[in-house]
Structure formats: structure tokens, C-alpha cells
Residue frames as a rotation matrix with the C-alpha (Angstrom) as fourth column:
MET 1
0.576 0.818 0.000 0.00
0.818 -0.576 0.000 0.00
0.000 0.000 -1.000 0.00
LEU 2
-0.323 -0.822 -0.470 3.00
0.790 -0.508 0.345 2.26
-0.522 -0.259 0.813 -0.37
ILE 3
-0.841 0.053 0.539 1.46
0.365 -0.680 0.636 4.37
0.400 0.732 0.552 -3.14
GLY 4
0.022 0.984 0.175 -1.98
0.335 -0.172 0.927 4.48
0.942 0.038 -0.333 -1.55
GLN 5
-0.147 -0.109 -0.983 -0.79
0.978 0.131 -0.160 5.11
0.146 -0.985 0.087 1.98
PRO 6
-0.951 -0.187 -0.248 -0.64
0.239 -0.950 -0.200 8.94
-0.198 -0.250 0.948 1.71
LEU 7
-0.607 0.792 0.064 -4.05
-0.270 -0.281 0.921 8.90
0.747 0.542 0.384 0.05
VAL 8
0.116 0.645 -0.755 -5.54
0.577 0.575 0.580 6.85
0.808 -0.503 -0.306 2.89
VAL 9
-0.444 -0.355 -0.823 -3.86
0.893 -0.256 -0.371 8.87
-0.079 -0.899 0.431 5.63
ALA 10
-0.991 0.048 -0.128 -4.95
-0.059 -0.995 0.086 12.21
-0.123 0.092 0.988 4.19
GLY 11
-0.570 0.810 -0.137 -8.32
-0.302 -0.052 0.952 11.03
0.764 0.584 0.274 2.92
SER 12
-0.400 0.407 -0.821 -9.37
0.680 0.732 0.032 9.31
0.614 -0.546 -0.570 6.12
VAL 13
-0.597 0.133 -0.791 -10.03
0.656 -0.487 -0.577 12.60
-0.462 -0.863 0.203 7.90
ILE 14
-0.936 0.295 0.193 -12.12
-0.064 -0.681 0.729 14.26
0.347 0.670 0.656 5.18
THR 15
-0.638 0.757 -0.141 -15.53
0.366 0.136 -0.921 15.32
-0.678 -0.639 -0.364 6.49
ASP 16
-0.292 0.511 -0.808 -16.85
-0.685 -0.702 -0.195 17.25
-0.667 0.497 0.555 3.49
VAL 17
0.319 0.535 0.782 -19.17
0.120 0.796 -0.593 15.07
-0.940 0.283 0.190 1.37
ALA 18
0.956 0.054 -0.289 -18.21
-0.262 -0.285 -0.922 16.72
-0.132 0.957 -0.259 -1.93
THR 19
0.102 -0.992 -0.069 -14.52
-0.994 -0.099 -0.037 16.22
0.030 0.072 -0.997 -1.23
ARG 20
-0.254 -0.106 0.961 -15.15
-0.371 0.929 0.004 12.58
-0.893 -0.356 -0.275 -0.32
ASP 21
0.722 0.601 0.342 -16.98
0.109 0.389 -0.915 12.13
-0.683 0.698 0.216 -3.60
ARG 22
0.710 -0.546 -0.445 -14.03
-0.688 -0.403 -0.604 13.59
0.150 0.735 -0.661 -5.50
LEU 23
-0.310 -0.853 0.420 -11.67
-0.904 0.401 0.148 11.23
-0.295 -0.333 -0.896 -3.71
ARG 24
0.142 0.448 0.883 -13.96
-0.073 0.894 -0.442 8.29
-0.987 -0.002 0.160 -4.48
ALA 25
0.959 0.239 -0.153 -13.80
-0.144 -0.057 -0.988 9.28
-0.245 0.969 -0.020 -8.16
ILE 26
0.255 -0.944 -0.208 -10.01
-0.958 -0.218 -0.185 9.47
0.129 0.246 -0.961 -8.05
VAL 27
-0.398 -0.373 0.838 -9.74
-0.584 0.808 0.082 6.03
-0.707 -0.457 -0.539 -6.47
ALA 28
0.457 0.680 0.573 -12.27
0.070 0.615 -0.786 4.61
-0.887 0.399 0.233 -8.94
SER 29
0.778 -0.180 -0.602 -10.26
-0.620 -0.377 -0.688 6.02
-0.104 0.908 -0.405 -11.83
PHE 30
-0.319 -0.947 -0.023 -7.49
-0.947 0.318 0.035 3.57
-0.026 0.033 -0.999 -10.95
ALA 31
0.211 0.500 0.840 -9.83
-0.547 0.772 -0.323 0.57
-0.810 -0.391 0.437 -10.85
TYR 32
0.803 0.088 -0.589 -8.93
-0.584 0.310 -0.750 -0.36
0.117 0.947 0.301 -14.43
GLN 33
-0.219 -0.973 -0.079 -5.71
-0.881 0.232 -0.412 -1.75
0.419 -0.020 -0.908 -13.02
CYS 34
0.626 0.568 -0.534 -7.72
-0.268 0.800 0.537 -4.45
0.732 -0.193 0.653 -11.24
CYS 35
-0.468 -0.881 -0.069 -5.39
-0.081 0.121 -0.989 -4.12
0.880 -0.457 -0.128 -8.32
GLU 36
0.141 0.479 -0.866 -6.33
0.808 0.450 0.381 -5.46
0.572 -0.754 -0.323 -4.89
GLU 37
-0.706 -0.493 -0.509 -4.70
0.700 -0.599 -0.389 -2.37
-0.113 -0.630 0.768 -3.40
ILE 38
-0.840 0.440 0.318 -7.30
-0.225 -0.815 0.533 -0.11
0.494 0.376 0.784 -5.05
VAL 39
0.111 0.911 -0.398 -10.15
0.151 0.381 0.912 -2.15
0.982 -0.161 -0.095 -3.59
VAL 40
0.002 -0.187 -0.982 -8.56
0.968 0.248 -0.045 -2.09
0.252 -0.951 0.181 -0.15
ILE 41
-0.941 -0.338 0.025 -7.96
0.328 -0.926 -0.187 1.67
0.086 -0.168 0.982 -0.31
SER 42
-0.453 0.853 0.258 -11.63
-0.318 -0.425 0.847 2.19
0.833 0.302 0.464 -1.07
ARG 43
0.322 0.597 -0.735 -12.72
0.448 0.588 0.674 -0.11
0.834 -0.546 -0.079 1.75
VAL 44
-0.391 -0.544 -0.742 -10.39
0.917 -0.157 -0.368 1.56
0.084 -0.824 0.560 4.26
LEU 45
-0.955 0.034 0.294 -11.57
-0.009 -0.996 0.088 5.05
0.296 0.081 0.952 3.33
GLU 46
-0.111 0.994 0.027 -15.24
-0.234 -0.052 0.971 4.09
0.966 0.101 0.239 3.58
SER 47
0.268 0.151 -0.951 -14.66
0.760 0.574 0.305 2.41
0.592 -0.805 0.039 6.95
MET 48
-0.698 -0.595 -0.398 -12.76
0.715 -0.563 -0.414 5.41
0.022 -0.573 0.819 8.26
TRP 49
-0.799 0.452 0.397 -15.49
-0.266 -0.857 0.440 7.80
0.540 0.246 0.805 7.10
ASP 50
0.199 0.884 -0.423 -18.18
0.154 0.398 0.904 5.63
0.968 -0.245 -0.057 8.72
ARG 51
0.018 -0.284 -0.959 -16.28
0.972 0.228 -0.049 5.76
0.233 -0.931 0.280 11.99
LEU 52
-0.920 -0.391 0.024 -15.65
0.383 -0.910 -0.161 9.49
0.085 -0.139 0.987 11.69
ASP 53
-0.490 0.818 0.301 -19.32
-0.307 -0.486 0.818 10.17
0.816 0.309 0.489 10.94
GLY 54
0.367 0.644 -0.672 -20.33
0.367 0.563 0.740 7.99
0.855 -0.518 -0.030 13.88
GLY 55
0.602 -0.160 0.782 -18.22
-0.605 -0.731 0.316 10.04
0.521 -0.664 -0.537 16.26
ARG 56
0.949 -0.316 -0.004 -15.96
0.257 0.765 0.591 7.14
-0.184 -0.561 0.807 17.08
GLY 57
0.620 -0.782 0.057 -12.35
-0.659 -0.559 -0.503 8.12
0.426 0.275 -0.862 17.71
GLY 58
0.371 -0.586 0.720 -9.28
-0.661 0.379 0.648 6.74
-0.652 -0.717 -0.246 19.41
ARG 59
-0.613 -0.661 0.433 -7.92
-0.223 0.670 0.708 3.49
-0.758 0.338 -0.558 18.02
LEU 60
0.188 0.750 0.634 -11.06
0.588 0.431 -0.685 3.16
-0.787 0.501 -0.360 15.91
MET 61
0.897 0.120 -0.426 -9.72
-0.199 -0.749 -0.631 6.05
-0.395 0.651 -0.648 13.84
ASP 62
-0.114 -0.992 0.048 -6.48
-0.535 0.102 0.839 4.24
-0.837 0.070 -0.542 13.08
TRP 63
0.505 0.323 -0.800 -6.39
-0.863 0.174 -0.475 3.27
-0.014 0.930 0.366 9.39
GLN 64
-0.538 -0.752 -0.380 -3.78
-0.710 0.648 -0.276 0.63
0.454 0.122 -0.883 10.21
GLU 65
-0.698 0.391 0.600 -6.25
-0.338 0.559 -0.757 -1.00
-0.631 -0.732 -0.258 12.60
VAL 66
0.393 0.867 -0.307 -8.82
-0.681 0.050 -0.730 -1.05
-0.618 0.496 0.610 9.78
LEU 67
0.060 -0.457 -0.887 -6.31
-0.888 0.381 -0.256 -2.88
0.455 0.804 -0.383 7.55
LEU 68
-0.901 -0.389 0.194 -5.83
-0.432 0.752 -0.498 -5.47
0.047 -0.532 -0.845 10.27
GLU 69
-0.274 0.892 0.358 -9.61
-0.390 0.237 -0.890 -5.87
-0.879 -0.384 0.283 10.63
LEU 70
0.553 0.464 -0.692 -9.86
-0.795 0.046 -0.605 -6.38
-0.250 0.884 0.394 6.86
GLY 71
0.701 -0.352 0.620 -7.22
0.214 0.933 0.288 -9.10
-0.680 -0.069 0.730 7.07
LYS 72
0.806 -0.402 0.434 -4.76
0.406 -0.158 -0.900 -7.07
0.431 0.902 0.036 5.00
PRO 73
0.802 -0.506 -0.317 -1.83
0.096 -0.415 0.905 -6.44
-0.589 -0.756 -0.284 7.39
VAL 74
0.027 -0.835 0.549 0.66
0.864 0.295 0.407 -7.06
-0.502 0.463 0.730 4.58
LEU 75
0.266 0.146 0.953 -0.49
0.791 -0.598 -0.130 -3.84
0.551 0.788 -0.275 2.92
LEU 76
0.860 0.008 -0.510 0.80
0.387 -0.662 0.642 -1.78
-0.332 -0.749 -0.573 5.83
GLY 77
0.763 -0.607 0.222 4.01
-0.057 -0.406 -0.912 -1.39
0.644 0.683 -0.344 3.84
């Protein structure tokens, strides 16, 4: 997840819906590569936004923890 890591770190704290939609479009634009990393990036971002919207913080806001929950620890880089 070396390429996607900055995207996930920066994108995980976005609260503006329009900005999230733009980021979703950017991530989707790479889907043609059929890369597992792209799918995982999307899942991590959506999970982080769900947690952020739900007011859950602390370790629940750790994108690395989300990767572990998704069973993708190898993508921690």
C-alpha cells in the first residue's frame, strides 16, 4: 500500500461530502488496473469515514487497525 498510503492517511479525515466524492472518483479512476490495493484503499476510506461520521475516535480512527480488521496487514508497507 505504499502508493496508496498517503491517500488513505490524508483522505481518512475528510468530512466534506463533496470532497469525499471527488476522492472516491479518483480512487475509482485507478480501478482499471484491477489491483487489490485499489479495492482495499476504497474499503479503508469508507470504513474510516463511517467511523468518523459515527463520532468514534481513538484506536477506531487508526487506518492501520482497519487494515488489520480487513485481514490485509501485509499492505501496511
